[in-house]
C-alpha positions in Angstrom: 129.0 111.9 68.3 130.7 108.5 68.2 128.7 105.4 69.0 130.0 103.4 72.0 130.6 99.7 71.4 131.5 97.8 74.6 132.8 94.2 74.6 132.5 92.1 77.8 135.3 89.6 78.3 136.4 87.1 81.0 139.3 84.7 81.5 139.7 82.1 78.7 137.5 84.2 76.3 137.9 83.2 72.7 140.3 85.7 71.1 138.6 85.8 67.7 135.1 86.2 69.2 136.4 89.6 70.4 138.8 90.7 67.7 136.8 89.7 64.6 133.7 91.8 65.4 135.9 94.5 67.0 137.9 95.0 63.8 134.7 95.7 61.8 133.7 98.5 64.2 137.3 99.8 64.4 137.5 100.1 60.6 134.2 101.8 60.1 134.3 105.4 58.9 136.9 107.3 56.9 140.2 106.0 58.4 142.4 108.2 56.1 140.8 111.3 57.6 140.7 110.0 61.1 136.9 109.9 61.2 136.2 107.0 63.5 132.5 106.2 63.9 132.6 103.9 66.9 134.3 104.4 70.3 135.3 100.9 71.4 136.0 99.6 74.9 136.8 96.2 76.4 135.5 95.6 79.9 136.1 92.8 82.4 135.3 92.4 86.1 138.6 93.5 87.5 140.1 95.3 84.5 143.7 94.9 83.4 145.1 92.1 81.3 142.8 89.2 80.7 143.9 85.8 79.5 142.3 84.5 76.3 142.2 81.0 74.9 145.5 81.8 73.1 148.9 83.2 74.1 147.5 86.7 73.7 146.1 88.7 76.6 143.6 91.6 76.2 143.8 94.8 78.1 140.5 95.8 79.6 138.8 98.4 81.8 136.9 97.4 85.0 133.1 97.4 84.8 132.9 100.2 87.4 134.4 102.7 84.9 131.1 102.4 82.9 128.8 102.7 85.9 125.8 104.9 84.9 127.1 105.6 81.3 124.9 105.0 78.3 126.0 102.4 75.8 125.1 102.1 72.1 126.1 98.4 71.6 127.0 95.9 74.2 128.6 92.7 72.9 129.4 89.6 75.1 132.0 87.2 73.7 132.2 83.5 74.3 134.9 80.9 74.7 136.0 78.0 76.8 135.7 80.2 79.9 132.0 80.6 79.4 131.0 77.7 81.8 132.9 79.3 84.7 131.7 82.8 83.8 128.1 81.6 83.9 128.5 80.9 87.6 129.9 84.3 88.4 127.0 86.3 89.8 129.0 89.5 89.8 129.8 89.2 86.1 126.2 88.3 85.3 125.0 91.2 87.3 127.3 93.6 85.5 126.1 92.3 82.1 122.5 92.8 83.3 123.3 96.4 84.4 125.3 97.3 81.3 122.7 95.8 78.9 119.8 97.7 80.6 121.6 100.9 79.5 122.4 99.7 76.0 120.5 100.5 72.8 121.5 97.2 71.4 122.7 94.0 73.1 124.5 91.1 71.3 126.5 87.9 71.8 129.1 86.1 69.9 129.3 82.3 70.0 128.7 80.9 73.5 128.4 84.5 74.8 124.7 83.8 74.3 124.7 81.7 77.5 125.8 84.8 79.5 123.0 86.9 77.9 120.6 84.2 78.8 121.8 84.1 82.4 121.4 87.9 82.5 117.8 87.5 81.3 118.1 89.1 77.9 117.1 86.0 75.9 113.9 85.1 77.7 111.1 84.8 75.2 113.5 85.6 72.3 114.7 83.8 69.2 118.5 83.2 69.4 121.4 81.2 68.2 124.9 80.1 69.3 127.7 77.9 68.0 126.2 74.8 66.4 127.9 72.5 68.9 126.1 74.2 71.8 122.6 74.8 70.5 121.1 71.7 72.2 122.6 72.8 75.5 121.2 76.3 75.1 117.8 74.8 74.4 117.8 72.5 77.4 119.1 75.0 79.8 116.8 77.8 78.8 113.5 76.4 77.5 112.0 79.9 77.2 114.5 80.7 74.4 113.6 79.7 70.8 116.9 78.4 69.5 117.5 78.7 65.7 120.3 76.1 65.5 121.1 76.6 61.8 121.3 80.4 61.8 124.5 82.5 61.4 123.0 85.2 63.5 119.5 86.1 64.8 118.1 89.5 65.6 115.0 89.7 67.8 114.2 93.3 68.6 117.3 94.9 70.2 118.9 91.6 71.0 121.3 90.0 68.5 123.0 86.6 68.9 125.5 85.1 66.5 126.8 81.6 65.9 130.4 80.4 66.2 133.4 82.7 66.0 133.6 84.3 62.5 129.8 84.7 62.3 130.4 87.6 64.8 131.9 89.4 61.8 128.7 88.9 59.8 126.7 90.2 62.7 128.9 93.2 63.2 128.7 94.0 59.4 124.9 93.8 59.7 125.0 96.2 62.7 127.1 98.6 60.7 124.7 98.4 57.8 121.9 99.3 60.1 123.8 102.2 61.5 125.6 103.6 58.5 124.0 102.0 55.5 124.7 99.0 53.2 127.5 100.8 51.2 129.7 101.1 54.3 129.2 97.5 55.2 130.1 96.4 51.7 133.2 98.6 51.9 134.2 97.0 55.2 133.6 93.5 53.8 135.9 94.2 50.9 138.5 95.8 53.1 138.5 92.8 55.4 138.7 90.5 52.3 135.7 88.6 53.3 132.5 87.7 51.5 129.6 90.2 51.5 128.1 89.7 54.9 125.8 86.7 55.0 122.1 87.5 55.9 121.1 86.4 59.3 119.1 83.1 59.4 121.2 81.4 56.7 122.9 78.1 57.5 126.0 77.9 59.7 127.1 75.0 57.6 129.0 75.2 54.3 128.1 72.3 52.0 131.7 72.2 50.5 133.1 72.1 54.1 130.7 69.4 55.1 131.8 67.4 52.1 135.4 67.8 53.2 134.6 66.6 56.7 132.8 63.6 55.3 135.6 62.7 52.9 138.1 61.9 55.6 140.5 60.3 53.1 140.6 63.3 50.8 140.4 60.9 47.9 137.7 63.0 46.2 138.8 66.5 47.0 140.0 67.3 43.5 136.8 65.9 42.0 134.7 68.1 44.4 136.7 71.2 43.3 136.1 70.3 39.7 132.4 69.9 40.3 132.1 73.3 41.9 133.8 74.9 38.9 131.7 72.9 36.3 128.1 72.8 37.7 126.6 72.8 34.2 128.8 70.0 32.9 127.8 66.4 32.5 127.9 65.3 36.1 126.2 62.0 35.8 127.8 59.3 37.9 129.2 57.6 34.8 131.1 60.8 33.8 132.4 61.3 37.3 133.7 57.7 37.4 135.5 58.2 34.1 137.1 61.4 35.5 138.4 59.4 38.5 139.6 56.6 36.2 137.5 54.1 38.1 134.9 51.6 37.0 131.3 52.7 37.8 130.9 50.0 40.4 134.2 50.8 42.2 133.5 54.6 42.1 130.1 54.2 43.6 131.3 51.9 46.3 134.3 54.1 47.3 132.4 57.3 47.1 129.7 56.1 49.5 132.2 54.6 51.8 134.2 57.8 52.0 131.5 60.4 52.1 128.4 58.7 53.3 126.3 59.7 50.4 125.8 58.9 46.7 127.6 60.9 44.0 124.2 62.1 42.7 123.3 63.5 46.1 126.6 65.3 46.4 126.2 66.9 43.0 122.7 68.1 43.9 124.0 69.5 47.2 126.7 71.5 45.4 124.2 72.8 42.9 121.8 73.8 45.7 124.6 75.6 47.6 125.5 77.6 44.5 121.8 78.4 43.8 121.3 79.5 47.4 124.2 81.9 47.1 123.0 83.4 43.8 119.5 83.8 45.1 120.7 85.8 48.1 123.5 87.8 46.4 122.4 88.5 42.8 119.4 89.7 40.8 119.5 86.8 38.4 116.0 85.4 37.7 115.2 82.1 39.3 115.2 80.5 35.8 118.7 81.9 35.1 119.9 80.7 38.5 118.6 77.2 37.7 120.4 77.3 34.4 123.7 78.6 35.9 123.8 76.0 38.6 123.1 73.0 36.3 119.4 72.4 37.2 118.3 73.0 33.6 115.0 74.7 34.4 113.4 76.5 37.4 110.9 73.7 38.1 113.7 71.2 38.8 115.4 73.8 41.0 112.1 74.5 42.8 111.5 70.8 43.6 115.0 70.3 44.9 114.8 73.5 47.0 111.4 72.5 48.6 112.6 69.0 49.3 115.9 70.1 51.0 115.2 73.5 52.5 111.4 73.3 52.8 110.9 76.6 50.9 110.6 77.6 47.3 113.5 79.6 45.7 111.4 82.8 45.4 110.4 82.6 49.0 114.0 82.0 50.0 115.1 85.1 48.1 112.4 87.3 49.7 113.6 86.2 53.1 117.4 86.3 52.7 118.4 88.5 49.8 120.7 91.3 50.8 120.1 94.5 48.9 122.0 94.4 45.6 123.3 97.6 44.2 
């Protein structure tokens, strides 16, 4: 029997909040033989075509068509229409009713606010888009907000961070339902990374570097650093690579990025180490060597200072099963 996956939408919902996760469930199973695993529905209050935050409208069924029916997975999307939707008592009541009949309840991005209004996040750990975490914390003090997490699972309640993290959460749900191998197949088919374990950071260090470097002056240097983590990355060598004097390089780098070159190099190495710890079976010593730390003790000290946890503990918490 197919598992029902129901998406709740509303006017001005974010299109990718819906379609990203929906595509994961739609592609699960043997598509060539027509063996769909999930039966997907999109619901709204009145049904019909619903405007999204883009030029595309989504077709939906009214809530009443699902009255009394059991649901496997209920997912509530977010978007710029969330604030208005939170004030809609009929919509919140429908989410409460649908969720009570669901094995699993989840939200994507600011959809977490609708789950909270419906009472599903009381006493739970949860997350949402990084830009809304403080608002979620202030509005619902009984929710433990994990602001740096990609997605959080607390019992039958799942919440994900902004937009594309809904894909990570959907892949994790598929892994729970159908096994890791199917989730890996889907990730490859969607040309995405292996799904990121829940609880990992919403923030990409390379992306943060790009945001800080508003001029783009050091983009090529950053790309080179990422490809050469074991090279001589002392500040003198980096200055030479940029054809600058040491003094000028240091001054411009700090002005453009808000941090020293040495700190940036450490951050890139830590990001690479964090990825290897969660996605490979390399020993901690080998990870340290591969990422340019030289030895595992230097890696350990950096990890504890920045992440507050040792590399081995991080791996135990976040490593996805590796075939």
